[in-house]
N, CA, C and O of each residue as an XYZ file, in Angstrom:
956
protein
N      73.909    140.569     50.798
C      73.413    140.259     52.144
C      73.029    141.538     52.862
O      73.755    142.532     52.828
N      71.882    141.497     53.509
C      71.444    142.673     54.263
C      72.027    142.608     55.658
O      71.551    141.858     56.510
N      73.051    143.393     55.884
C      73.791    143.353     57.168
C      72.893    143.741     58.342
O      73.024    143.169     59.425
N      72.018    144.663     58.161
C      71.170    145.161     59.234
C      69.938    144.307     59.428
O      69.122    144.614     60.297
N      69.764    143.236     58.647
C      68.579    142.397     58.773
C      67.735    142.380     57.522
O      67.842    143.292     56.701
N      66.897    141.373     57.348
C      66.047    141.267     56.170
C      65.106    142.477     56.157
O      64.528    142.820     57.188
N      64.948    143.123     55.000
C      64.104    144.309     54.920
C      62.688    144.079     55.430
O      62.133    144.945     56.106
N      62.077    142.898     55.112
C      60.750    142.625     55.541
C      60.642    142.502     57.082
O      59.651    142.891     57.700
N      61.706    141.946     57.651
C      61.772    141.785     59.099
C      61.912    143.101     59.778
O      61.278    143.336     60.807
N      62.721    143.970     59.240
C      62.910    145.330     59.835
C      61.637    146.133     59.733
O      61.293    146.879     60.650
N      60.929    145.986     58.620
C      59.666    146.687     58.428
C      58.641    146.211     59.452
O      57.895    147.016     60.009
N      58.605    144.891     59.701
C      57.661    144.329     60.661
C      57.958    144.816     62.104
O      57.048    145.110     62.878
N      59.283    144.889     62.433
C      59.675    145.347     63.752
C      59.246    146.836     63.939
O      58.694    147.237     64.963
N      59.541    147.606     62.886
C      59.228    149.041     62.944
C      57.724    149.259     63.123
O      57.302    150.126     63.889
N      56.912    148.457     62.402
C      55.472    148.618     62.501
C      55.002    148.183     63.922
O      54.116    148.821     64.489
N      55.560    147.162     64.465
C      55.204    146.673     65.813
C      55.525    147.763     66.847
O      54.703    148.054     67.716
N      56.704    148.355     66.753
C      57.078    149.384     67.706
C      56.203    150.633     67.547
O      55.746    151.213     68.533
N      55.986    151.020     66.340
C      55.141    152.223     66.102
C      53.752    152.055     66.694
O      53.186    152.998     67.246
N      53.204    150.846     66.578
C      51.872    150.589     67.160
C      51.914    150.508     68.642
O      51.082    151.122     69.310
N      52.869    149.760     69.210
C      52.974    149.564     70.684
C      53.302    150.825     71.408
O      52.846    151.028     72.533
N      54.086    151.692     70.793
C      54.531    152.890     71.478
C      53.788    154.193     70.957
O      54.029    155.309     71.418
N      52.893    153.954     69.986
C      52.153    155.073     69.393
C      53.151    156.173     68.912
O      52.986    157.368     69.156
N      54.139    155.691     68.246
C      55.235    156.586     67.804
C      55.531    156.386     66.327
O      54.728    155.858     65.558
N      56.760    156.850     65.964
C      57.153    156.852     64.573
C      58.520    156.165     64.453
O      59.563    156.781     64.669
N      58.486    154.875     64.103
C      59.722    154.122     63.913
C      59.698    153.577     62.477
O      58.705    152.991     62.046
N      60.788    153.775     61.751
C      60.868    153.308     60.409
C      61.850    152.156     60.303
O      62.702    151.979     61.174
N      61.732    151.363     59.228
C      62.617    150.215     59.061
C      64.095    150.611     59.077
O      64.938    149.838     59.532
N      64.411    151.799     58.587
C      65.792    152.197     58.589
C      66.370    152.415     59.969
O      67.587    152.490     60.135
N      65.504    152.517     60.957
C      65.961    152.681     62.358
C      66.281    151.357     63.033
O      66.849    151.342     64.124
N      65.918    150.223     62.386
C      66.023    148.933     63.047
C      67.202    148.141     62.568
O      67.464    148.065     61.367
N      67.914    147.551     63.497
C      69.022    146.617     63.204
C      68.703    145.297     63.955
O      68.417    145.302     65.152
N      68.761    144.195     63.229
C      68.426    142.856     63.779
C      69.718    142.195     64.185
O      70.683    142.209     63.420
N      69.765    141.612     65.374
C      70.937    140.950     65.869
C      70.627    139.577     66.447
O      69.455    139.254     66.641
N      71.617    138.775     66.722
C      71.437    137.453     67.304
C      71.358    137.590     68.809
O      72.295    137.254     69.532
N      70.242    138.081     69.258
C      70.005    138.218     70.680
C      70.254    139.678     71.157
O      70.960    140.448     70.507
N      69.660    140.015     72.287
C      69.761    141.393     72.780
C      71.133    141.714     73.329
O      71.551    142.871     73.317
N      71.861    140.671     73.825
C      73.221    140.962     74.251
C      74.061    141.461     73.100
O      74.887    142.354     73.285
N      73.872    140.909     71.918
C      74.612    141.344     70.766
C      74.163    142.742     70.346
O      74.965    143.546     69.871
N      72.863    143.023     70.527
C      72.380    144.370     70.219
C      73.089    145.396     71.120
O      73.478    146.460     70.638
N      73.259    145.106     72.379
C      73.933    146.012     73.298
C      75.402    146.142     72.884
O      75.935    147.251     72.836
N      76.042    145.044     72.591
C      77.429    145.070     72.161
C      77.594    145.957     70.935
O      78.495    146.794     70.889
N      76.740    145.780     69.955
C      76.819    146.563     68.749
C      76.584    148.072     69.006
O      77.331    148.918     68.512
N      75.559    148.378     69.766
C      75.241    149.784     70.030
C      76.371    150.487     70.766
O      76.787    151.583     70.391
N      76.866    149.832     71.830
C      77.956    150.437     72.632
C      79.237    150.586     71.835
O      79.974    151.559     71.991
N      79.487    149.623     70.992
C      80.719    149.660     70.170
C      80.650    150.850     69.194
O      81.659    151.489     68.897
N      79.457    151.122     68.716
C      79.270    152.272     67.830
C      79.325    153.589     68.577
O      79.782    154.595     68.033
N      78.863    153.592     69.815
C      78.782    154.831     70.570
C      80.068    155.239     71.257
O      80.358    156.431     71.357
N      80.848    154.279     71.734
C      82.004    154.592     72.587
C      83.212    153.794     72.200
O      83.098    152.810     71.470
N      84.359    154.193     72.670
C      85.610    153.494     72.410
C      86.410    153.474     73.708
O      85.973    154.014     74.724
N      87.588    152.846     73.668
C      88.445    152.746     74.836
C      88.717    154.159     75.418
O      89.038    155.112     74.708
N      88.565    154.221     76.754
C      88.787    155.496     77.430
C      87.539    156.340     77.605
O      87.522    157.269     78.412
N      86.490    156.021     76.849
C      85.221    156.720     77.051
C      84.494    156.181     78.278
O      84.912    155.180     78.859
N      83.413    156.837     78.671
C      82.601    156.448     79.829
C      81.170    156.205     79.426
O      80.624    156.877     78.551
N      80.583    155.248     80.070
C      79.126    154.995     79.906
C      78.519    154.914     81.321
O      79.012    154.178     82.177
N      77.460    155.670     81.543
C      76.786    155.672     82.828
C      75.858    154.396     82.902
O      74.991    154.209     82.049
N      76.059    153.573     83.894
C      75.350    152.299     84.046
C      74.577    152.330     85.325
O      75.141    152.464     86.411
N      73.250    152.202     85.189
C      72.388    152.233     86.329
C      72.538    151.004     87.170
O      72.598    149.898     86.633
N      72.603    151.158     88.496
C      72.697    150.018     89.427
C      71.304    149.623     89.881
O      70.423    150.473     90.009
N      71.102    148.320     90.130
C      72.024    147.192     89.895
C      72.074    146.863     88.409
O      71.030    146.772     87.764
N      73.247    146.687     87.869
C      73.414    146.497     86.422
C      73.169    145.100     86.024
O      73.274    144.177     86.831
N      72.831    144.929     84.744
C      72.779    143.594     84.139
C      74.221    143.189     83.838
O      74.966    143.934     83.202
N      74.606    141.995     84.304
C      76.035    141.628     84.367
C      76.740    141.698     82.990
O      77.913    142.065     82.920
N      76.040    141.354     81.916
C      76.704    141.394     80.610
C      76.967    142.779     80.141
O      77.908    142.986     79.374
N      76.191    143.747     80.554
C      76.447    145.134     80.176
C      77.769    145.581     80.810
O      78.616    146.128     80.102
N      77.973    145.376     82.082
C      79.216    145.771     82.730
C      80.385    145.009     82.142
O      81.445    145.595     81.923
N      80.228    143.728     81.882
C      81.272    142.885     81.352
C      81.736    143.372     79.953
O      82.931    143.458     79.669
N      80.735    143.686     79.090
C      81.082    144.113     77.760
C      81.825    145.455     77.778
O      82.811    145.633     77.063
N      81.352    146.380     78.589
C      82.005    147.669     78.656
C      83.437    147.520     79.047
O      84.303    148.139     78.429
N      83.732    146.724     80.052
C      85.111    146.529     80.531
C      85.995    145.818     79.441
O      87.159    146.155     79.222
N      85.372    144.849     78.805
C      86.145    144.120     77.757
C      86.517    145.106     76.612
O      87.570    144.960     75.991
N      85.659    146.095     76.343
C      85.876    147.025     75.279
C      86.744    148.204     75.718
O      87.017    149.090     74.909
N      87.180    148.237     76.968
C      88.010    149.332     77.438
C      87.197    150.591     77.760
O      87.752    151.682     77.891
N      85.925    150.432     77.881
C      85.023    151.564     78.224
C      84.768    151.582     79.722
O      84.482    150.534     80.301
N      84.861    152.710     80.350
C      84.750    152.744     81.804
C      83.258    152.883     82.208
O      82.593    153.850     81.837
N      82.756    151.897     82.972
C      81.407    152.049     83.473
C      81.392    152.995     84.656
O      82.229    152.877     85.550
N      80.469    153.918     84.678
C      80.295    154.882     85.773
C      78.955    154.565     86.413
O      77.926    154.679     85.747
N      78.928    154.176     87.665
C      77.729    153.615     88.252
C      76.791    154.679     88.795
O      77.173    155.557     89.569
N      75.548    154.557     88.354
C      74.481    155.453     88.750
C      73.665    154.843     89.858
O      72.940    153.875     89.630
N      73.765    155.390     91.063
C      72.968    154.876     92.210
C      71.510    155.289     92.015
O      71.224    156.464     91.786
N      70.599    154.342     92.103
C      69.188    154.696     91.978
C      68.631    155.165     93.283
O      69.321    155.131     94.302
N      67.364    155.617     93.275
C      66.715    155.962     94.508
C      66.254    154.734     95.269
O      66.542    153.617     94.838
N      65.541    154.892     96.398
C      65.114    153.770     97.175
C      64.155    152.847     96.454
O      63.958    151.692     96.833
N      63.567    153.390     95.405
C      62.649    152.537     94.558
C      63.413    151.836     93.433
O      62.805    151.213     92.563
N      64.719    151.936     93.449
C      65.607    151.340     92.466
C      65.423    151.950     91.075
O      65.754    151.320     90.071
N      64.897    153.169     91.018
C      64.718    153.891     89.745
C      65.691    155.085     89.736
O      65.755    155.845     90.703
N      66.428    155.239     88.661
C      67.403    156.346     88.604
C      66.715    157.690     88.460
O      65.632    157.773     87.882
N      67.333    158.747     88.980
C      66.792    160.083     88.815
C      67.603    160.840     87.745
O      68.790    160.572     87.559
N      66.963    161.770     87.058
C      67.736    162.543     86.073
C      68.802    163.394     86.706
O      69.845    163.628     86.095
N      68.567    163.877     87.941
C      69.572    164.735     88.602
C      70.829    163.911     88.899
O      71.943    164.395     88.697
N      70.661    162.672     89.377
C      71.799    161.842     89.667
C      72.557    161.471     88.413
O      73.787    161.418     88.413
N      71.817    161.213     87.334
C      72.462    160.841     86.074
C      73.264    162.033     85.540
O      74.399    161.858     85.097
N      72.698    163.224     85.577
C      73.376    164.396     85.065
C      74.634    164.744     85.843
O      75.591    165.283     85.287
N      74.624    164.436     87.118
C      75.806    164.775     87.948
C      77.010    163.882     87.591
O      78.141    164.229     87.930
N      76.787    162.730     86.909
C      77.869    161.856     86.540
C      78.431    162.098     85.173
O      79.446    161.504     84.811
N      77.802    162.954     84.399
C      78.224    163.172     82.993
C      79.483    164.028     82.955
O      79.551    165.072     83.603
N      80.472    163.586     82.199
C      81.730    164.303     81.976
C      81.962    164.430     80.473
O      81.183    163.894     79.685
N      83.038    165.141     80.057
C      83.326    165.209     78.641
C      83.575    163.846     77.992
O      83.516    163.729     76.768
N      83.849    162.820     78.792
C      84.121    161.489     78.220
C      82.862    160.634     78.171
O      82.919    159.526     77.637
N      81.738    161.085     78.694
C      80.540    160.302     78.704
C      79.951    160.174     77.287
O      79.878    161.152     76.542
N      79.542    158.972     76.939
C      78.981    158.744     75.610
C      77.527    158.239     75.690
O      76.779    158.353     74.719
N      77.124    157.674     76.863
C      75.734    157.124     76.924
C      75.340    156.936     78.370
O      76.176    156.825     79.267
N      74.054    156.906     78.557
C      73.399    156.532     79.839
C      72.600    155.270     79.569
O      71.776    155.248     78.655
N      72.824    154.225     80.344
C      72.135    152.955     80.117
C      71.115    152.710     81.227
O      71.449    152.768     82.410
N      69.887    152.438     80.841
C      68.804    152.168     81.790
C      68.094    150.881     81.291
O      67.740    150.784     80.116
N      67.893    149.905     82.190
C      67.193    148.709     81.907
C      65.798    148.796     82.558
O      65.699    148.911     83.779
N      64.762    148.743     81.783
C      63.412    148.854     82.299
C      62.413    147.962     81.533
O      62.280    148.112     80.318
N      61.726    147.059     82.199
C      61.859    146.638     83.597
C      63.282    146.123     83.890
O      63.945    145.536     83.035
N      63.707    146.365     85.106
C      65.085    146.119     85.474
C      65.439    144.608     85.541
O      64.605    143.776     85.897
N      66.648    144.302     85.203
C      67.223    143.003     85.389
C      68.586    143.229     86.090
O      69.519    143.715     85.451
N      68.716    142.884     87.393
C      67.853    141.944     88.116
C      66.801    142.516     89.023
O      66.142    141.743     89.719
N      66.591    143.826     89.067
C      65.738    144.410     90.077
C      64.202    144.245     89.831
O      63.409    144.165     90.769
N      63.837    144.199     88.544
C      62.404    144.189     88.231
C      61.751    145.559     88.272
O      60.576    145.700     87.933
N      62.504    146.566     88.683
C      61.936    147.914     88.805
C      61.554    148.474     87.431
O      62.285    148.295     86.456
N      60.397    149.157     87.363
C      59.953    149.733     86.132
C      60.056    151.248     86.189
O      59.557    151.874     87.124
N      60.699    151.833     85.197
C      60.888    153.279     85.148
C      59.672    153.869     84.453
O      59.340    153.485     83.331
N      59.010    154.804     85.124
C      57.775    155.398     84.576
C      58.087    156.213     83.331
O      59.209    156.697     83.178
N      57.124    156.371     82.446
C      57.307    157.125     81.185
C      57.806    158.554     81.472
O      58.651    159.066     80.739
N      57.310    159.173     82.488
C      57.748    160.556     82.795
C      59.236    160.600     83.173
O      59.957    161.520     82.787
N      59.676    159.600     83.925
C      61.062    159.545     84.321
C      61.984    159.235     83.136
O      63.079    159.788     83.026
N      61.520    158.340     82.252
C      62.283    158.049     81.043
C      62.447    159.322     80.194
O      63.526    159.598     79.670
N      61.345    160.095     80.072
C      61.376    161.343     79.307
C      62.392    162.318     79.910
O      63.132    162.978     79.179
N      62.428    162.408     81.245
C      63.359    163.280     81.918
C      64.824    162.857     81.696
O      65.708    163.697     81.529
N      65.059    161.509     81.700
C      66.391    161.053     81.447
C      66.804    161.360     79.998
O      67.946    161.729     79.724
N      65.857    161.200     79.097
C      66.115    161.503     77.690
C      66.474    162.977     77.515
O      67.350    163.301     76.714
N      65.834    163.849     78.227
C      66.135    165.253     78.185
C      67.571    165.547     78.644
O      68.280    166.360     78.050
N      67.971    164.862     79.714
C      69.339    165.002     80.214
C      70.336    164.579     79.113
O      71.292    165.288     78.801
N      70.067    163.396     78.543
C      70.957    162.845     77.504
C      71.053    163.828     76.319
O      72.150    164.111     75.837
N      69.912    164.340     75.857
C      69.904    165.223     74.725
C      70.659    166.523     75.054
O      71.399    167.045     74.220
N      70.469    167.019     76.236
C      71.097    168.278     76.641
C      72.618    168.170     76.604
O      73.313    169.140     76.301
N      73.128    166.971     76.918
C      74.597    166.760     76.928
C      75.127    166.060     75.698
O      76.304    165.706     75.634
N      74.236    165.853     74.692
C      74.599    165.236     73.443
C      75.212    163.798     73.668
O      76.230    163.443     73.074
N      74.562    163.025     74.523
C      74.953    161.655     74.697
C      73.707    160.800     74.425
O      72.591    161.317     74.356
N      73.914    159.498     74.273
C      72.789    158.622     73.948
C      72.101    158.135     75.233
O      72.747    157.994     76.272
N      70.828    157.889     75.157
C      70.102    157.180     76.185
C      69.813    155.801     75.618
O      69.023    155.653     74.686
N      70.472    154.776     76.200
C      70.284    153.402     75.810
C      69.280    152.730     76.719
O      69.574    152.487     77.889
N      68.087    152.423     76.202
C      67.034    151.786     76.990
C      67.022    150.278     76.660
O      66.699    149.897     75.535
N      67.352    149.476     77.579
C      67.221    148.023     77.401
C      65.799    147.653     77.862
O      65.500    147.601     79.055
N      64.933    147.399     76.857
C      63.534    147.113     77.145
C      63.158    145.658     76.900
O      62.043    145.336     76.490
N      64.159    144.768     77.173
C      63.949    143.347     77.002
C      62.657    142.844     77.620
O      61.939    142.048     77.016
N      62.371    143.302     78.800
C      61.220    142.735     79.581
C      59.970    143.628     79.496
O      59.146    143.637     80.410
N      59.844    144.351     78.429
C      58.653    145.233     78.337
C      57.339    144.487     78.373
O      56.336    145.067     78.790
N      57.288    143.231     77.958
C      56.067    142.440     77.950
C      55.685    141.973     79.369
O      54.590    141.449     79.571
N      56.558    142.155     80.319
C      56.272    141.720     81.681
C      55.703    142.824     82.565
O      55.578    142.665     83.780
N      55.357    143.955     81.927
C      54.709    145.018     82.657
C      53.205    144.660     82.861
O      52.664    143.819     82.143
N      52.567    145.293     83.820
C      51.129    144.975     84.111
C      50.204    145.964     83.464
O      49.126    146.241     83.987
N      50.619    146.523     82.290
C      49.788    147.473     81.573
C      50.060    147.333     80.103
O      51.139    146.897     79.703
N      49.088    147.699     79.291
C      49.252    147.706     77.838
C      49.604    149.100     77.307
O      49.751    149.302     76.102
N      49.734    150.045     78.227
C      50.127    151.400     77.793
C      51.541    151.404     77.330
O      52.329    150.566     77.767
N      51.908    152.332     76.445
C      53.292    152.424     75.955
C      54.275    152.610     77.121
O      54.000    153.373     78.048
N      55.400    151.926     77.074
C      56.427    152.088     78.100
C      56.928    153.530     78.268
O      57.307    153.960     79.358
N      56.913    154.248     77.154
C      57.316    155.671     77.136
C      56.825    156.289     75.836
O      56.347    155.594     74.939
N      56.951    157.595     75.754
C      56.462    158.329     74.577
C      57.594    158.876     73.702
O      57.369    159.752     72.866
N      58.802    158.361     73.897
C      59.973    158.951     73.155
C      59.837    158.827     71.691
O      60.260    159.723     70.960
N      59.241    157.712     71.195
C      59.175    157.521     69.760
C      58.187    158.449     69.076
O      58.143    158.487     67.846
N      57.382    159.209     69.839
C      56.502    160.156     69.241
C      57.193    161.461     68.862
O      56.614    162.301     68.173
N      58.435    161.626     69.315
C      59.237    162.767     68.979
C      59.935    162.513     67.640
O      60.698    161.552     67.538
N      59.709    163.319     66.626
C      60.337    163.098     65.334
C      61.861    163.050     65.400
O      62.504    162.500     64.506
N      62.441    163.624     66.456
C      63.931    163.672     66.588
C      64.421    162.629     67.560
O      65.537    162.764     68.061
N      63.665    161.607     67.857
C      64.060    160.652     68.875
C      65.370    159.943     68.539
O      66.161    159.630     69.430
N      65.597    159.689     67.228
C      66.782    158.907     66.841
C      68.097    159.623     67.079
O      69.159    159.006     67.000
N      68.045    160.916     67.371
C      69.260    161.667     67.716
C      69.798    161.312     69.088
O      70.972    161.546     69.377
N      68.935    160.739     69.951
C      69.312    160.467     71.319
C      69.079    159.049     71.785
O      69.878    158.515     72.553
N      67.996    158.424     71.334
C      67.525    157.145     71.929
C      68.003    155.939     71.165
O      67.981    155.919     69.934
N      68.441    154.918     71.906
C      68.680    153.563     71.424
C      67.810    152.645     72.261
O      67.943    152.621     73.485
N      66.926    151.893     71.633
C      65.989    151.008     72.397
C      66.313    149.557     72.015
O      66.333    149.219     70.831
N      66.564    148.704     73.007
C      66.948    147.324     72.792
C      65.800    146.383     73.209
O      65.164    146.557     74.248
N      65.571    145.377     72.342
C      64.447    144.481     72.592
C      64.882    143.034     72.317
O      65.903    142.794     71.673
N      64.084    142.075     72.819
C      64.461    140.647     72.603
C      63.156    139.838     72.343
O      62.222    139.823     73.145
N      63.163    139.180     71.187
C      61.977    138.334     70.858
C      61.872    137.143     71.835
O      60.770    136.638     72.053
N      62.987    136.685     72.423
C      62.884    135.541     73.278
C      62.155    135.865     74.598
O      61.795    134.958     75.349
N      61.947    137.137     74.867
C      61.154    137.532     76.028
C      59.766    138.015     75.626
O      58.812    137.876     76.391
N      59.653    138.577     74.439
C      58.339    139.069     73.982
C      57.447    137.953     73.497
O      56.224    138.077     73.558
N      58.032    136.845     73.007
C      57.192    135.724     72.503
C      58.077    134.495     72.431
O      59.302    134.624     72.439
N      57.481    133.276     72.359
C      58.251    132.079     72.209
C      58.891    132.062     70.809
O      58.211    131.769     69.826
N      60.177    132.370     70.717
C      60.777    132.506     69.394
C      62.295    132.310     69.541
O      62.794    132.270     70.665
N      63.035    132.189     68.434
C      64.481    132.143     68.538
C      65.017    133.365     69.236
O      64.368    134.409     69.304
N      66.255    133.205     69.769
C      66.887    134.317     70.487
C      67.289    135.389     69.486
O      68.392    135.352     68.942
N      66.417    136.321     69.248
C      66.682    137.385     68.258
C      66.596    138.714     68.993
O      65.636    138.941     69.730
N      67.543    139.573     68.819
C      67.490    140.902     69.357
C      67.229    141.909     68.244
O      67.453    141.630     67.066
N      66.757    143.067     68.636
C      66.559    144.155     67.666
C      66.713    145.468     68.384
O      66.348    145.629     69.548
N      67.274    146.407     67.635
C      67.598    147.686     68.225
C      67.144    148.832     67.336
O      67.743    149.066     66.287
N      66.088    149.560     67.735
C      65.768    150.753     66.980
C      66.760    151.880     67.320
O      66.912    152.298     68.467
N      67.416    152.337     66.262
C      68.359    153.423     66.445
C      68.581    154.099     65.102
O      67.933    153.742     64.117
N      69.468    155.052     65.047
C      69.719    155.759     63.824
C      71.188    156.069     63.730
O      71.914    155.967     64.720
N      71.633    156.445     62.558
C      73.040    156.764     62.356
C      73.339    158.169     62.877
O      73.646    159.095     62.125
N      73.234    158.278     64.196
C      73.521    159.517     64.902
C      74.935    160.015     64.496
O      75.819    159.203     64.223
N      75.130    161.278     64.461
C      76.376    161.834     63.972
C      77.587    161.325     64.749
O      78.677    161.215     64.186
N      77.413    161.013     66.031
C      78.558    160.547     66.828
C      78.777    159.056     66.724
O      79.762    158.538     67.250
N      77.842    158.325     66.027
C      77.994    156.888     65.892
C      78.458    156.486     64.517
O      79.100    155.448     64.353
N      78.139    157.302     63.519
C      78.357    156.845     62.139
C      79.811    156.491     61.841
O      80.092    155.570     61.074
N      80.711    157.217     62.440
C      82.133    156.939     62.128
C      82.581    155.611     62.621
O      83.545    155.063     62.087
N      81.926    155.046     63.631
C      82.338    153.779     64.171
C      81.545    152.603     63.654
O      81.944    151.456     63.857
N      80.418    152.859     62.981
C      79.488    151.797     62.650
C      80.106    150.744     61.672
O      79.776    149.561     61.752
N      80.948    151.165     60.807
C      81.560    150.191     59.881
C      82.442    149.210     60.584
O      82.488    148.039     60.206
N      83.161    149.658     61.620
C      84.023    148.735     62.369
C      83.238    147.728     63.149
O      83.789    146.723     63.599
N      81.935    147.976     63.325
C      81.131    147.040     64.122
C      80.389    146.030     63.264
O      79.636    145.212     63.793
N      80.590    146.069     61.923
C      79.794    145.200     61.087
C      79.966    143.738     61.358
O      79.060    142.951     61.085
N      81.121    143.339     61.897
C      81.339    141.910     62.147
C      80.529    141.422     63.321
O      80.459    140.216     63.553
N      79.919    142.310     64.063
C      79.116    141.895     65.220
C      77.689    141.549     64.800
O      76.925    141.036     65.618
N      77.308    141.815     63.543
C      75.952    141.531     63.105
C      75.851    140.195     62.533
O      76.649    139.870     61.655
N      74.935    139.370     62.946
C      74.721    138.040     62.461
C      73.198    137.805     62.276
O      72.367    138.513     62.844
N      72.885    136.819     61.487
C      71.499    136.434     61.394
C      71.054    135.677     62.616
O      71.889    135.111     63.321
N      69.763    135.647     62.892
C      69.266    134.972     64.082
C      69.448    133.446     63.963
O      69.240    132.882     62.888
N      69.842    132.768     65.081
C      70.041    131.309     65.008
C      68.713    130.602     64.924
O      67.673    131.137     65.308
N      68.769    129.375     64.407
C      67.591    128.553     64.372
C      67.371    127.926     65.732
O      68.278    127.868     66.562
N      66.157    127.458     65.945
C      65.822    126.844     67.201
C      64.696    127.509     67.881
O      64.014    128.337     67.277
N      64.462    127.177     69.142
C      63.343    127.760     69.899
C      63.862    128.139     71.273
O      64.912    127.680     71.722
N      63.089    128.989     71.920
C      63.434    129.408     73.322
C      62.143    129.531     74.109
O      61.146    130.068     73.627
N      62.186    129.020     75.329
C      61.009    129.164     76.171
C      60.944    130.570     76.706
O      61.967    131.220     76.922
N      59.739    131.025     76.915
C      59.582    132.347     77.513
C      59.824    132.262     79.023
O      59.170    131.451     79.678
N      60.704    133.034     79.594
C      60.990    132.969     81.020
C      59.832    133.541     81.828
O      58.985    134.262     81.299
N      59.806    133.210     83.117
C      58.717    133.681     83.945
C      58.853    135.163     84.276
O      57.857    135.797     84.625
N      59.996    135.709     84.183
C      60.160    137.134     84.507
C      61.618    137.510     84.574
O      62.482    136.656     84.375
N      61.922    138.779     84.852
C      63.313    139.204     84.928
C      64.079    138.390     85.926
O      63.647    138.222     87.067
N      65.231    137.874     85.502
C      66.096    137.139     86.415
C      65.695    135.670     86.556
O      66.285    134.966     87.375
N      64.728    135.184     85.800
C      64.256    133.805     85.994
C      65.128    132.775     85.331
O      65.029    131.594     85.664
N      65.997    133.176     84.386
C      66.860    132.213     83.787
C      68.278    132.387     84.357
O      68.703    133.484     84.719
N      68.990    131.244     84.418
C      70.320    131.274     84.989
C      71.264    131.932     84.011
O      71.183    131.669     82.811
N      72.166    132.788     84.492
C      73.134    133.414     83.604
C      74.114    132.392     83.044
O      74.409    131.372     83.667
N      74.612    132.700     81.842
C      75.568    131.807     81.198
C      76.926    131.883     81.880
O      77.735    130.965     81.746
N      77.181    132.934     82.588
C      78.460    133.033     83.274
C      78.186    133.549     84.675
O      77.102    134.048     84.977
N      79.222    133.413     85.543
C      79.043    133.805     86.940
C      78.657    135.269     87.072
O      78.984    136.097     86.221
N      77.959    135.568     88.149
C      77.499    136.913     88.310
C      78.263    137.684     89.404
O      77.852    138.771     89.810
N      79.360    137.115     89.863
C      80.110    137.793     90.904
C      80.750    139.049     90.349
O      81.192    139.090     89.201
N      80.789    140.068     91.183
C      81.438    141.313     90.736
C      82.948    141.245     90.997
O      83.418    140.553     91.900
N      83.670    141.977     90.184
C      85.129    141.975     90.293
C      85.544    142.833     91.489
O      84.765    143.669     91.947
N      86.765    142.633     92.001
C      87.230    143.493     93.084
C      87.157    144.965     92.709
O      87.524    145.371     91.607
N      86.671    145.748     93.663
C      86.607    147.187     93.474
C      85.310    147.657     92.885
O      85.073    148.863     92.813
N      84.443    146.733     92.453
C      83.150    147.141     91.918
C      82.146    147.421     93.034
O      82.289    146.939     94.157
N      81.164    148.185     92.708
C      80.161    148.501     93.702
C      79.438    147.218     94.173
O      79.068    146.398     93.333
N      79.229    147.023     95.478
C      78.534    145.852     95.935
C      77.073    145.778     95.449
O      76.438    144.730     95.569
N      76.552    146.859     94.913
C      75.176    146.810     94.403
C      75.152    146.486     92.902
O      74.093    146.493     92.274
N      76.327    146.205     92.343
C      76.354    145.713     90.958
C      75.599    144.416     90.884
O      75.408    143.743     91.897
N      75.157    144.051     89.667
C      74.197    142.951     89.577
C      74.633    141.762     88.735
O      75.668    141.752     88.068
N      73.771    140.771     88.817
C      73.901    139.661     87.890
C      72.726    139.777     86.951
O      72.569    140.821     86.317
N      71.886    138.759     86.826
C      70.745    138.891     85.965
C      70.669    137.685     85.028
O      71.596    136.878     84.970
N      69.573    137.570     84.305
C      69.411    136.434     83.401
C      70.073    136.681     82.096
O      70.143    137.818     81.628
N      70.580    135.596     81.477
C      71.157    135.724     80.135
C      70.019    135.803     79.139
O      68.937    135.251     79.340
N      70.312    136.531     78.023
C      69.294    136.607     76.975
C      69.988    136.716     75.645
O      69.327    136.794     74.609
């Protein structure tokens, strides 16, 4: 059994990303999961463990915050600017020796804010400088009003040392809820990857309607924030 996904499927995903982003993504970078929520779960489980920190941009997608807390990972909230887009300076100020990743959702869920390619590049530079991962949840990339690449990170031959990009077929096209994550066996992740193998499953059968946009589907669970959380924490649509 191919734990990371069928080879032909991974090759097709890699070719699609390479074309859409004008970059260099290989099948070995791709892991197929049962939805993008599982892709996030798998990536974070490989990157961090109990007691570690992950910087989470506000307003956060509710499942991201929930999974981090369930795994014993401390979410550290990154306040965005007035345009709801995080700045590299603010992200860097939150990094500590326990930080393992910076998470950015673009287009945002639930905000809908789109992070410009230049800002994404600056955030990636911060992550690389501190040897942490930049996790880009790009579930809603098809809802942008341009055909230009969302960013140019995949054109860097060394992108896999820093970048994890999450995607969802249920938002890109009318298809089963399948997630996929371009990433690589970064030196800080490889030791944990085997323990995460039970989180990988084949995509379920069935169909899914394409939502109208970020936040258009009702979440599977309540979106209320727990006591003590930032009031700008978010809910968002399930995927």
